[in-house]
Backbone as CSV, one residue per row, in Angstrom:
resi,resn,N_x,N_y,N_z,CA_x,CA_y,CA_z,C_x,C_y,C_z
1,MET,0.779,-1.177,-0.013,-0.045,-0.153,0.049,0.964,1.261,-0.013
2,SER,0.653,2.136,-0.982,1.540,3.319,-1.055,1.140,4.241,0.067
3,LYS,2.193,4.816,0.683,1.835,5.836,1.804,2.421,7.134,1.418
4,THR,2.547,7.439,0.050,3.075,8.665,-0.588,1.994,9.226,-1.484
5,ILE,1.826,10.490,-1.327,0.939,11.201,-2.112,1.543,12.368,-2.801
6,VAL,1.342,12.638,-4.150,1.801,13.760,-4.858,0.500,14.608,-5.221
7,LEU,0.465,15.898,-4.819,-0.579,16.721,-5.093,-0.169,17.710,-6.241
8,ILE,-1.090,17.872,-7.263,-0.611,18.657,-8.457,-1.717,19.740,-8.534
9,HIS,-1.315,21.047,-8.386,-2.125,22.192,-8.464,-2.464,22.601,-9.995
10,GLY,-3.448,23.443,-10.071,-3.798,23.959,-11.397,-3.306,25.267,-11.786
11,ALA,-3.821,25.895,-12.826,-3.436,27.271,-13.186,-3.921,28.282,-12.171
12,TRP,-3.139,29.389,-12.068,-3.342,30.418,-11.216,-2.977,30.155,-9.799
13,LEU,-2.433,29.051,-9.469,-2.043,28.553,-8.011,-0.686,28.056,-8.033
14,THR,-0.260,27.789,-6.811,1.082,26.994,-6.491,0.773,25.937,-5.645
15,GLY,1.764,25.154,-5.214,1.602,24.126,-4.300,1.110,24.548,-3.046
16,LEU,1.077,25.792,-2.580,0.499,26.235,-1.357,-0.956,26.036,-1.330
17,ALA,-1.652,26.055,-2.360,-3.014,25.756,-2.427,-3.317,24.499,-1.787
18,TRP,-2.560,23.525,-1.682,-2.842,22.169,-1.107,-2.597,22.246,0.388
19,GLU,-2.260,23.283,1.086,-1.877,23.230,2.459,-2.930,22.643,3.278
20,LYS,-4.042,22.702,3.189,-5.182,22.045,3.946,-5.079,20.460,3.618
21,PHE,-5.114,20.219,2.377,-5.101,18.695,2.073,-3.657,18.099,2.731
22,LYS,-2.682,18.830,2.461,-1.405,18.205,2.903,-1.386,17.882,4.438
23,SER,-1.721,18.946,5.195,-1.781,18.692,6.597,-2.721,17.497,7.050
24,ARG,-3.891,17.349,6.328,-4.921,16.362,6.747,-4.342,14.954,6.441
25,PHE,-3.779,14.872,5.245,-3.134,13.651,4.837,-1.930,13.185,5.613
26,GLU,-1.073,14.243,5.967,0.006,14.031,6.856,-0.374,13.371,8.150
27,ALA,-1.432,13.958,8.653,-1.999,13.488,9.926,-2.504,11.988,9.835
28,LYS,-2.704,11.674,8.721,-3.115,10.231,8.484,-1.957,9.385,8.195
29,GLY,-0.683,9.744,8.372,0.505,9.027,8.105,1.049,9.046,6.819
30,TYR,0.666,9.993,5.790,1.339,9.874,4.592,2.465,10.850,4.462
31,ALA,3.298,10.576,3.537,4.286,11.407,3.152,3.699,12.261,1.989
32,VAL,3.574,13.502,2.074,2.745,14.365,1.126,3.722,15.354,0.495
33,HIS,3.670,15.388,-0.826,4.527,16.263,-1.607,3.536,17.202,-2.537
34,ALA,3.782,18.544,-2.518,2.882,19.410,-3.227,3.858,20.425,-4.094
35,PRO,4.718,19.807,-5.008,5.651,20.807,-5.788,4.761,21.734,-6.595
36,SER,5.326,22.843,-6.750,4.732,23.808,-7.708,5.301,23.555,-9.108
37,TRP,4.597,24.140,-10.057,5.004,24.013,-11.413,6.404,24.608,-11.549
38,PRO,7.074,24.368,-12.697,8.413,25.053,-12.892,8.226,26.514,-12.924
39,TYR,9.313,27.262,-12.428,9.287,28.508,-12.226,8.323,29.267,-11.278
40,ASP,7.542,28.399,-10.667,6.649,28.840,-9.480,7.017,28.430,-8.189
41,GLU,8.309,28.230,-8.016,8.729,27.618,-6.735,9.045,28.612,-5.663
42,ARG,8.763,29.913,-6.004,9.003,30.915,-4.980,7.755,31.300,-4.149
43,PRO,7.944,31.942,-3.069,6.775,32.240,-2.246,5.738,33.209,-3.094
44,VAL,4.560,33.005,-2.780,3.397,33.754,-3.597,3.494,35.101,-3.733
45,GLU,3.998,35.760,-2.510,4.121,37.308,-2.623,5.210,37.644,-3.601
46,GLU,6.214,36.820,-3.791,7.218,37.302,-4.821,6.634,37.010,-6.238
47,LEU,5.901,35.830,-6.496,5.412,35.591,-7.781,4.252,36.688,-8.175
48,GLN,3.601,37.184,-7.197,2.619,38.158,-7.553,3.255,39.398,-8.014
49,LYS,4.456,39.736,-7.521,5.202,40.930,-7.919,5.999,40.772,-9.132
50,SER,6.462,39.596,-9.441,7.335,39.594,-10.541,7.437,37.886,-10.876
51,SER,6.932,37.655,-12.014,7.072,36.195,-12.501,8.464,35.943,-13.189
52,ASP,8.785,34.738,-13.201,10.089,34.317,-13.956,9.624,34.406,-15.417
53,PRO,10.425,35.124,-16.288,10.186,35.379,-17.761,9.985,34.007,-18.449
54,ARG,10.600,32.931,-17.906,10.466,31.629,-18.417,9.032,31.012,-18.489
55,LEU,8.362,31.558,-17.502,6.990,31.037,-17.175,6.146,31.251,-18.328
56,ALA,6.284,32.314,-19.241,5.440,32.625,-20.283,5.591,31.622,-21.365
57,LYS,6.656,30.827,-21.460,6.817,29.826,-22.574,6.420,28.493,-21.969
58,LEU,6.146,28.310,-20.805,5.789,26.974,-20.253,4.616,26.226,-20.985
59,THR,4.976,25.033,-21.357,4.030,24.162,-22.011,3.448,23.084,-21.089
60,VAL,2.175,22.462,-21.405,1.695,21.433,-20.748,2.678,20.266,-20.701
61,ALA,3.221,19.917,-21.862,4.205,18.859,-21.761,5.370,18.991,-20.797
62,GLU,5.962,20.255,-20.734,6.896,20.499,-19.916,6.459,20.323,-18.399
63,ILE,5.170,20.659,-18.051,4.772,20.471,-16.729,4.681,19.032,-16.453
64,VAL,4.125,18.287,-17.291,4.131,16.831,-17.131,5.495,16.185,-16.851
65,ASP,6.447,16.642,-17.680,7.888,16.195,-17.472,8.370,16.507,-16.234
66,HIS,8.092,17.787,-15.765,8.414,18.097,-14.355,8.038,17.273,-13.314
67,TYR,6.737,16.815,-13.305,6.304,15.942,-12.308,6.758,14.538,-12.540
68,GLU,6.875,14.097,-13.595,7.275,12.789,-13.940,8.751,12.625,-13.349
69,ALA,9.574,13.658,-13.576,10.930,13.499,-12.904,10.869,13.494,-11.496
70,PHE,9.919,14.408,-10.892,9.985,14.402,-9.408,9.443,12.954,-8.851
71,ILE,8.451,12.487,-9.441,7.851,11.246,-9.086,8.952,10.110,-9.105
72,LYS,9.815,10.096,-10.100,10.621,9.071,-10.241,11.889,9.229,-9.099
73,THR,11.886,10.275,-8.409,12.867,10.396,-7.355,12.211,9.776,-5.967
74,LEU,10.946,9.466,-6.047,10.283,8.931,-4.754,10.736,7.554,-4.542
75,PRO,10.642,7.129,-3.257,10.961,5.677,-2.930,9.708,4.803,-3.226
76,GLU,8.613,5.168,-3.597,7.556,4.209,-4.093,6.698,4.993,-5.010
77,ASN,5.819,4.276,-5.727,4.851,4.799,-6.671,3.701,5.460,-5.866
78,PRO,3.515,6.798,-5.980,2.556,7.580,-5.104,1.085,7.515,-5.909
79,ILE,0.293,7.858,-4.845,-1.130,8.283,-5.219,-0.821,9.747,-5.832
80,ILE,-1.528,9.877,-6.957,-1.368,11.081,-7.596,-2.678,11.834,-7.778
81,MET,-2.752,12.990,-7.143,-4.134,13.765,-7.003,-3.981,15.140,-7.478
82,GLY,-4.704,15.481,-8.575,-4.557,16.854,-9.179,-5.864,17.506,-9.277
83,HIS,-5.772,18.977,-9.304,-7.113,19.710,-9.396,-6.923,20.607,-10.669
84,SER,-7.931,20.573,-11.324,-8.187,21.561,-12.538,-7.146,21.142,-13.670
85,PHE,-6.258,22.023,-14.113,-5.109,21.625,-15.083,-4.296,20.549,-14.177
86,GLY,-4.257,20.569,-13.024,-3.432,19.526,-12.402,-4.234,18.090,-12.411
87,GLY,-5.563,18.152,-12.606,-6.313,16.827,-12.893,-5.954,16.287,-14.286
88,LEU,-5.713,17.276,-15.299,-5.281,16.962,-16.569,-3.919,16.365,-16.481
89,ILE,-3.031,17.104,-15.844,-1.528,16.481,-15.596,-1.673,15.181,-14.986
90,THR,-2.488,14.984,-14.113,-2.746,13.504,-13.407,-2.974,12.570,-14.322
91,GLN,-3.877,12.832,-15.355,-4.384,11.897,-16.276,-3.098,11.603,-17.228
92,LEU,-2.270,12.586,-17.591,-1.218,12.510,-18.471,-0.141,11.759,-17.820
93,LEU,0.054,11.858,-16.482,1.052,11.064,-15.767,0.631,9.400,-15.738
94,LEU,-0.601,9.284,-15.613,-1.194,7.882,-15.592,-0.814,7.409,-16.967
95,GLN,-1.052,8.144,-18.003,-0.821,7.783,-19.407,0.656,7.233,-19.510
96,ARG,1.544,7.799,-18.732,2.902,7.326,-18.700,3.214,6.219,-17.814
97,ASN,2.173,5.707,-17.323,2.274,4.593,-16.387,2.772,4.837,-15.086
98,LEU,2.598,6.007,-14.708,3.082,6.425,-13.290,1.875,6.373,-12.355
99,GLY,2.116,6.366,-11.097,1.121,6.348,-10.075,0.412,4.987,-9.600
100,ALA,0.203,4.942,-8.249,-0.537,3.710,-7.793,-1.894,3.831,-7.925
101,ALA,-2.572,5.143,-8.000,-3.791,5.400,-8.333,-3.891,6.956,-8.596
102,GLY,-4.790,7.387,-9.345,-4.989,8.811,-9.802,-6.215,9.315,-9.345
103,VAL,-6.368,10.549,-8.957,-7.591,11.333,-8.625,-7.491,12.541,-9.297
104,ALA,-8.511,12.933,-10.227,-8.381,14.066,-10.921,-9.725,14.864,-10.640
105,ILE,-9.670,16.070,-9.738,-10.658,16.847,-9.248,-10.961,17.903,-10.147
106,SER,-12.145,17.962,-10.653,-12.514,19.037,-11.564,-11.518,19.202,-12.680
107,PRO,-11.235,18.137,-13.332,-9.982,18.140,-14.170,-10.076,18.918,-15.548
108,GLY,-9.031,19.432,-15.963,-8.979,19.934,-17.300,-9.101,18.831,-18.241
109,ALA,-9.415,19.028,-19.424,-9.914,17.911,-20.361,-8.766,17.538,-21.136
110,PRO,-8.449,16.265,-21.395,-7.562,15.735,-22.509,-8.079,16.203,-23.816
111,ARG,-7.260,15.770,-24.902,-7.601,16.176,-26.190,-8.825,15.396,-26.636
112,TRP,-9.730,15.908,-27.499,-11.036,15.393,-27.904,-12.154,15.434,-26.973
113,ILE,-11.948,16.116,-25.887,-13.132,16.334,-24.982,-13.735,17.665,-25.333
114,LEU,-14.967,17.740,-25.572,-15.610,18.988,-25.964,-15.650,19.926,-24.973
115,VAL,-15.216,21.196,-25.095,-15.329,22.128,-24.110,-16.626,22.789,-24.037
116,ALA,-17.262,22.917,-22.733,-18.580,23.462,-22.646,-18.574,24.965,-22.721
117,PRO,-19.789,25.481,-23.157,-19.819,27.087,-23.315,-19.411,27.734,-22.033
118,ARG,-19.953,27.274,-20.809,-19.569,27.951,-19.643,-18.046,27.953,-19.339
119,THR,-17.376,26.790,-19.693,-15.956,26.809,-19.565,-15.262,27.821,-20.401
120,LEU,-15.663,27.673,-21.610,-15.131,28.615,-22.629,-15.190,30.083,-22.313
121,ILE,-16.409,30.534,-21.735,-16.691,31.870,-21.228,-15.716,32.240,-20.171
122,SER,-15.432,31.230,-19.198,-14.496,31.525,-18.071,-13.148,31.740,-18.608
123,ALA,-12.869,31.205,-19.730,-11.319,31.258,-20.184,-11.237,32.434,-21.178
124,LEU,-12.249,33.111,-21.568,-12.158,34.310,-22.565,-11.178,35.421,-22.207
125,PRO,-10.888,35.644,-20.900,-9.974,36.717,-20.648,-8.435,36.371,-21.069
126,VAL,-8.252,34.914,-21.094,-6.964,34.564,-21.620,-6.832,34.513,-23.184
127,PHE,-7.999,34.159,-23.763,-8.025,33.989,-25.262,-8.116,35.544,-25.969
128,THR,-8.708,36.363,-25.190,-8.778,37.779,-25.811,-7.741,38.732,-25.322
129,ALA,-6.699,38.233,-24.442,-5.669,39.107,-24.107,-4.682,39.199,-25.209
130,TRP,-4.149,40.375,-25.366,-3.204,40.649,-26.318,-1.922,39.625,-26.301
131,ASN,-1.647,39.000,-27.364,-0.544,38.093,-27.254,-0.693,37.193,-26.022
132,GLY,-1.799,36.692,-25.771,-2.049,35.865,-24.489,-1.237,34.581,-24.629
133,TRP,-1.078,33.997,-25.768,-0.512,32.730,-26.025,1.017,32.715,-25.535
134,LYS,1.562,33.891,-25.440,3.083,33.976,-25.077,3.368,34.955,-24.036
135,ARG,2.400,35.159,-23.153,2.501,36.139,-22.056,2.063,35.361,-20.707
136,VAL,2.496,35.916,-19.537,2.139,35.511,-18.227,0.915,36.409,-18.076
137,LEU,-0.260,35.794,-17.539,-1.490,36.675,-17.307,-1.926,36.445,-15.866
138,THR,-2.510,37.544,-15.326,-3.121,37.414,-13.886,-4.657,37.492,-13.914
139,MET,-5.215,36.654,-13.049,-6.655,36.476,-12.825,-7.126,37.678,-11.852
140,SER,-8.128,38.415,-12.408,-8.638,39.465,-11.600,-9.306,38.978,-10.353
141,PHE,-9.539,39.895,-9.357,-10.183,39.462,-8.168,-11.646,39.188,-8.476
142,ASP,-12.191,40.004,-9.434,-13.590,39.780,-9.837,-13.810,38.273,-10.479
143,ALA,-13.007,38.008,-11.365,-12.938,36.632,-12.064,-12.807,35.511,-10.932
144,PHE,-12.000,35.789,-10.020,-11.892,34.889,-8.954,-13.170,34.553,-8.165
145,CYS,-13.810,35.752,-7.806,-15.066,35.629,-7.223,-16.089,35.197,-7.856
146,THR,-16.320,35.560,-9.133,-17.262,35.139,-10.031,-17.295,33.615,-10.591
147,ASN,-16.054,33.276,-11.005,-15.945,31.939,-11.705,-15.213,30.900,-10.984
148,PHE,-14.138,31.308,-10.140,-13.262,30.359,-9.499,-13.732,29.955,-8.221
149,ALA,-13.983,30.875,-7.203,-14.376,30.551,-6.015,-15.823,31.195,-5.613
150,ASN,-16.765,30.902,-6.563,-18.180,31.494,-6.521,-18.961,30.897,-5.313
151,LYS,-18.472,29.960,-4.645,-19.153,29.241,-3.319,-18.425,29.588,-2.091
152,LEU,-17.188,30.281,-2.207,-16.530,30.696,-1.145,-17.238,31.895,-0.420
153,PRO,-17.533,31.929,1.002,-18.080,33.111,1.436,-17.368,34.407,0.997
154,ALA,-18.170,35.469,0.739,-17.658,36.690,0.297,-16.700,37.287,1.267
155,SER,-16.847,37.026,2.530,-15.947,37.401,3.785,-14.492,36.910,3.643
156,GLU,-14.494,35.722,2.836,-13.167,35.007,2.845,-12.542,35.072,1.355
157,GLN,-13.074,35.683,0.472,-12.612,35.726,-0.959,-11.397,36.546,-1.002
158,ARG,-11.276,37.757,-0.405,-10.211,38.511,-0.672,-8.916,37.971,0.007
159,ALA,-9.112,37.282,1.134,-7.797,36.702,1.716,-7.436,35.467,1.028
160,ALA,-8.395,34.669,0.495,-7.946,33.558,-0.281,-7.212,34.037,-1.552
161,TYR,-7.697,34.957,-2.227,-7.221,35.551,-3.409,-5.712,36.018,-3.267
162,GLU,-5.485,36.785,-2.139,-4.237,37.271,-1.955,-3.204,36.136,-1.464
163,ARG,-3.781,35.075,-0.802,-2.846,33.957,-0.237,-2.523,33.022,-1.526
164,TYR,-3.419,32.754,-2.408,-3.075,31.786,-3.298,-2.905,32.035,-4.815
165,ILE,-3.503,33.068,-5.275,-3.632,33.417,-6.589,-2.300,34.025,-7.213
166,VAL,-1.762,33.381,-8.243,-0.503,33.909,-8.948,-0.641,34.044,-10.357
167,PRO,0.159,34.637,-11.080,0.065,34.800,-12.628,0.391,33.253,-13.125
168,THR,-0.218,33.140,-14.246,-0.142,31.806,-14.901,0.203,31.978,-16.443
169,PRO,0.883,31.075,-17.081,1.250,31.097,-18.587,-0.152,30.963,-19.357
170,GLY,-0.330,31.976,-20.216,-1.466,31.725,-21.233,-1.345,30.572,-22.168
171,ARG,0.033,30.169,-22.453,0.435,29.093,-23.353,-0.375,27.786,-23.152
172,ILE,-0.543,27.543,-21.787,-1.059,26.257,-21.452,-2.483,26.141,-21.801
173,TYR,-3.241,27.339,-21.958,-4.657,27.327,-22.490,-4.738,27.101,-23.808
174,TYR,-3.806,27.531,-24.540,-3.649,27.349,-26.077,-3.268,25.979,-26.342
175,ASP,-2.343,25.332,-25.425,-1.986,23.919,-25.696,-3.426,23.104,-25.452
176,GLY,-4.161,23.467,-24.419,-5.357,22.703,-24.172,-6.380,22.721,-25.256
177,ALA,-6.505,23.993,-25.768,-7.553,24.152,-26.913,-7.198,23.546,-28.102
178,LEU,-5.762,23.531,-28.395,-5.352,22.856,-29.593,-4.899,21.342,-29.383
179,GLY,-5.224,20.919,-28.289,-4.751,19.427,-28.054,-3.329,19.055,-28.022
180,ILE,-2.470,20.177,-27.864,-0.885,19.981,-27.819,-0.501,19.439,-26.682
181,GLY,-0.037,18.215,-26.560,0.542,17.538,-25.408,-0.412,17.141,-24.467
182,THR,-1.801,16.973,-24.850,-2.839,16.575,-23.983,-3.405,15.244,-24.421
183,GLY,-2.869,14.485,-25.401,-3.556,13.340,-25.924,-3.498,12.161,-24.897
184,VAL,-4.460,11.366,-24.859,-4.452,10.151,-23.903,-4.960,8.987,-24.678
185,ASP,-4.340,7.797,-24.485,-4.722,6.554,-25.103,-5.686,6.014,-24.034
186,TRP,-6.910,6.167,-24.386,-7.930,5.745,-23.443,-7.909,4.187,-23.010
187,LYS,-7.364,3.367,-23.783,-7.202,1.955,-23.586,-6.030,1.469,-23.112
188,ASN,-4.999,2.383,-22.709,-3.756,1.939,-22.202,-3.893,1.071,-21.136
189,PRO,-3.451,-0.265,-21.355,-3.730,-1.276,-20.124,-2.896,-1.204,-18.889
190,ASN,-1.908,-0.184,-19.023,-0.992,0.009,-17.811,-1.302,1.206,-17.008
191,ARG,-2.518,1.810,-17.355,-2.926,2.933,-16.588,-3.436,2.502,-15.155
192,ALA,-3.080,3.304,-14.165,-3.604,3.076,-12.874,-5.013,3.278,-12.752
193,PRO,-5.660,2.816,-11.621,-7.273,3.215,-11.452,-7.246,4.675,-11.289
194,LEU,-8.507,5.227,-11.763,-8.657,6.643,-11.924,-10.008,7.068,-11.452
195,LEU,-10.054,8.106,-10.542,-11.324,8.683,-10.131,-11.357,10.217,-10.737
196,LEU,-12.518,10.480,-11.355,-12.614,11.773,-11.792,-13.959,12.421,-11.053
197,THR,-13.677,13.722,-10.677,-14.878,14.152,-9.797,-15.261,15.577,-10.442
198,ALA,-16.503,15.923,-10.213,-17.035,17.145,-10.714,-17.812,17.783,-9.557
199,ALA,-18.015,19.174,-9.710,-18.561,19.984,-8.651,-19.920,20.723,-9.279
200,GLU,-20.856,20.803,-8.495,-22.234,21.239,-8.904,-22.111,22.718,-9.427
201,PHE,-21.397,23.628,-8.824,-21.382,24.972,-9.210,-20.009,25.445,-9.821
202,ASP,-19.383,24.472,-10.494,-18.069,24.706,-10.997,-18.288,25.452,-12.332
203,ARG,-17.764,26.678,-12.465,-17.739,27.496,-13.626,-16.696,27.436,-14.504
204,ILE,-15.623,26.768,-14.084,-14.270,26.582,-14.793,-14.343,25.356,-15.662
205,VAL,-14.736,24.157,-14.855,-14.614,22.740,-15.567,-16.178,22.406,-15.426
206,ALA,-16.889,22.513,-16.526,-18.333,21.978,-16.554,-18.502,20.587,-16.161
207,ILE,-19.542,20.324,-15.509,-20.035,18.924,-15.138,-19.997,17.993,-16.424
208,SER,-20.501,18.569,-17.562,-20.650,17.906,-18.725,-19.227,17.381,-19.337
209,MET,-18.286,18.264,-19.020,-16.934,17.870,-19.464,-16.355,16.721,-18.710
210,VAL,-16.660,16.797,-17.384,-16.129,15.699,-16.524,-16.785,14.358,-16.920
211,LYS,-18.030,14.406,-17.079,-18.759,13.270,-17.585,-18.270,12.644,-18.889
212,GLN,-17.990,13.574,-19.844,-17.423,13.214,-21.099,-16.121,12.509,-20.870
213,ASN,-15.286,13.145,-20.042,-14.019,12.584,-19.816,-14.156,11.285,-19.190
214,PHE,-15.043,11.153,-18.277,-15.296,9.779,-17.565,-15.600,8.765,-18.519
215,ARG,-16.550,8.995,-19.513,-16.859,8.047,-20.493,-15.908,7.693,-21.250
216,ALA,-14.932,8.588,-21.784,-13.705,8.255,-22.491,-12.752,7.434,-21.556
217,GLN,-12.450,7.809,-20.440,-11.580,6.954,-19.655,-12.012,5.579,-19.281
218,SER,-13.387,5.477,-19.301,-14.045,4.240,-18.879,-13.768,3.133,-19.946
219,LYS,-13.163,3.544,-21.142,-12.859,2.642,-22.245,-11.588,1.674,-21.720
220,ASN,-10.938,2.337,-20.746,-9.854,1.657,-20.096,-10.119,0.395,-19.523
221,PRO,-9.480,-0.633,-19.540,-9.640,-1.976,-18.871,-9.550,-1.812,-17.339
222,ASN,-8.805,-0.839,-16.904,-8.712,-0.607,-15.413,-9.788,0.132,-14.773
223,LYS,-9.927,0.133,-13.627,-11.012,0.870,-12.851,-10.960,2.320,-13.150
224,THR,-12.218,2.951,-13.504,-12.393,4.241,-13.601,-13.815,4.578,-12.886
225,ASP,-13.746,5.724,-12.031,-15.036,5.946,-11.358,-15.282,7.561,-11.398
226,TYR,-16.448,7.800,-11.069,-16.934,9.310,-11.129,-17.487,9.528,-9.838
227,HIS,-17.223,10.769,-9.386,-18.015,11.255,-8.129,-18.415,12.731,-8.210
228,PHE,-19.539,13.058,-7.910,-20.196,14.303,-7.953,-20.266,14.978,-6.615
229,PHE,-19.709,16.215,-6.571,-19.851,16.959,-5.183,-20.780,18.036,-5.274
230,GLU,-21.880,17.875,-4.414,-22.865,18.830,-4.527,-22.435,20.172,-3.734
231,GLY,-23.036,21.226,-4.330,-22.938,22.512,-3.608,-21.523,23.131,-3.701
232,ARG,-20.675,22.564,-4.591,-19.355,23.173,-4.588,-19.012,23.757,-5.843
233,SER,-17.927,24.720,-5.659,-17.372,25.564,-6.850,-16.078,24.807,-7.312
234,HIS,-15.406,25.556,-8.301,-14.239,25.022,-8.698,-13.119,25.038,-7.447
235,PHE,-13.216,25.886,-6.629,-12.370,26.066,-5.466,-12.659,25.044,-4.338
236,LEU,-13.248,23.890,-4.705,-13.723,22.878,-3.777,-12.617,22.464,-2.714
237,CYS,-11.321,22.609,-3.098,-10.320,22.175,-2.208,-9.906,23.074,-1.265
238,GLY,-10.550,24.313,-1.197,-10.212,25.384,-0.229,-11.379,26.047,0.364
239,GLU,-12.693,25.742,-0.158,-13.775,26.327,0.425,-14.255,25.612,1.626
240,PRO,-15.322,26.002,2.327,-15.853,25.132,3.436,-16.303,23.820,2.896
241,GLY,-16.000,22.790,3.674,-16.389,21.511,3.310,-15.278,20.777,2.533
242,TRP,-14.128,21.363,2.499,-13.053,20.752,1.766,-12.673,19.528,2.333
243,GLU,-12.967,19.332,3.756,-12.576,18.037,4.323,-13.218,16.856,3.806
244,GLU,-14.485,16.986,3.348,-15.110,15.939,2.744,-14.607,15.471,1.420
245,VAL,-14.177,16.674,0.703,-13.499,16.267,-0.599,-12.283,15.543,-0.486
246,ALA,-11.469,15.964,0.431,-10.113,15.322,0.736,-10.314,13.886,1.126
247,ASP,-11.224,13.700,2.011,-11.626,12.386,2.534,-12.077,11.412,1.613
248,THR,-12.970,11.952,0.686,-13.538,11.121,-0.365,-12.513,10.635,-1.252
249,CYS,-11.716,11.614,-1.727,-10.628,11.311,-2.739,-9.721,10.339,-2.162
250,LEU,-9.177,10.501,-0.975,-8.089,9.636,-0.396,-8.724,8.223,-0.080
251,SER,-10.046,8.047,0.435,-10.666,6.810,0.692,-10.750,6.092,-0.691
252,TRP,-11.084,6.841,-1.671,-11.191,5.942,-2.984,-9.775,5.610,-3.347
253,ALA,-8.873,6.342,-3.223,-7.494,5.963,-3.692,-7.049,4.728,-2.935
254,GLU,-7.262,4.724,-1.541,-6.845,3.766,-0.701,-7.511,2.359,-1.177
255,ALA,-8.688,2.461,-1.580,-9.585,1.306,-1.840,-9.220,0.687,-3.296
256,ASN,-8.529,1.607,-3.989,-8.394,1.220,-5.495,-7.051,1.226,-6.002
257,LEU,-5.945,1.056,-5.032,-4.557,1.032,-5.342,-4.164,-0.069,-6.475
258,ARG,-3.417,0.356,-7.290,-2.832,-0.640,-8.370,-2.209,-1.771,-7.692
259,LYS,-2.585,-2.961,-8.106,-1.862,-4.120,-7.511,-0.487,-4.213,-8.187
260,GLY,0.488,-4.431,-7.243,1.930,-4.775,-7.507,2.631,-3.571,-7.665
């Protein structure tokens, strides 16, 4: 049984966003790692003031390579758990036959998954930004409140925004839209068991996209499950009730670890 967990954050965040999950899983006896994306390994305050210029050119494939290299340094095959773009990265790591089990929370979609209108609307600020494909972009506080953390109490939104939100490369959105580096062999026989979850009030990753993703991944001969979280937004790993999300995801992983 693997007692190691790797947590993978999504766009606009760093590994700090997993601090609640990390503490909770460590209290259960796990060795928990939440490395940030390349060029995002500095404190949030520093990233908010000045991004590494190399971040603008970061691709999805390079993020996957970054986590693959990290996972291969670990003493055992870990449970891999990712949120949003991190959920896409989780699926791509499983595609590389890594992980004892994978959990993709409100995951970004692999190639050939149809993007829902609501999701496209939430991403418009990236696609309409001048030279957005080769720039580092910043999420506005209004977008955070309206689309990202729309079920977080208003009294907590400003503090959460200032603690967790950092600039992100527009390039990864174009990679996702064009299917660059995001392809999955749905029938890969070496893929670890996978759970995909959706959230009722998620305005970033629509429920329909997660269900579509689930149907595609269900072509795999290994176990694939789906879980729906009621009353949650895209920020379900940090808003009230996050404990249930963490426990549900870990319990599933514990019960479905890859054999051998």
